[in-house]
C-alpha positions, 0 to 999 in steps of 0.5 A: 193606500198601498195595494199588495198582491200575495200569491199562495195567500190562503194558508201558512206563511202567505195567510200570515203575511196577508194578516200582517200587511193588512194590519200595516194598512195595505189593501191586500189581494190574496191569490189562491188556486181555489176560491173555496179556501177563501174564508180565512182571507176574507175574515182578515179583510183581504180580497180573494183572487183566483190565481194559479201561478202555473197558468198564464190565463189565470194570472192574466185574469187575476191581474186584470181585477187589480185597480193598481199594484204597489207590492208583489209578494211571490209566496206560492211554492210547492215542496214536490215529491222527490226527497233524495236521488233515487226518486229524482228525475227531470219530471220531478224537477220540472214540477217544482220549478214550474211553481217555485221559479217559472211561476214567479217569472210568469206573475212578475212579468205580467205584473210589471205594467201595473208595478211601473205605475206605482210611485214605490214598486216593491217585489218580495220573492219568498226564497229559503235558506235551503236555496243558499249553498253556504247553509246547505253545506254547513253541518248543524244548520237547519238546512244541512239535513235537507236532501231534496234536490228539486226544492233546494235547487228551485229556491237557489234559482229564486235567489239568483233571479231576485238579484237579476231582476233588481239589476234590471229594474233599479227603480224597484225594491226587489229582494228575497226573504228566508222564512227560516225553519218555521212550523207550517204544513210544509214541514208537518209543523216540525219547524222551531219558529212561529208563523209570525217569526217566519214572516218577519223578513217578508213583511219588512221587505214588503214595506220598504221605501225608495231608499231601501235595499234591493237585490238582497237576501234577508231573514228575520235577523237581517241581510244574509251575505252572499 
């Protein structure tokens, strides 16, 4: 049985990822900041775990509840409150990076001892095409209209740290996923993809075997060349 931990699993992409991995036979621990929102994950058959990726104590307590860990899905993320340059400052950057980047590092580092015991350790970092410079700079792309500096920069950092983790842990399968422009609360449901389409890459990467790719960036159509 594959044991999987998903951060930010109580809604949107995280909740759908939990549903699909449970259907695929995974035992899923669904991390969320507030257990009051656990009803939906419980109805799926997931095990709710209080998990705030900005709080090391919360991470320590959450990981101590897991009997094992084979797959870590770093899904938790925030959009932040800065959407241009006039409202941008260092505090706005720090708020977004604390969850989207430092949160991945906190949770991954704490999970490493458990993952190293797995016969097939896998990490999926949910990034975004908004963190991919080529997409940001291509007129007509979904990403081109995005002006927000903190969110785009944080997702660029997620892609880079995925590559670096993969180089440091060659026995792992570590990749980043791009959900694409998916209809979620994040974008007030303006995205043109369904929630199922938005989780295709993450779900595929969470089920990789030993011979699967590592250090790569995928969307639902396949590998995205750096």
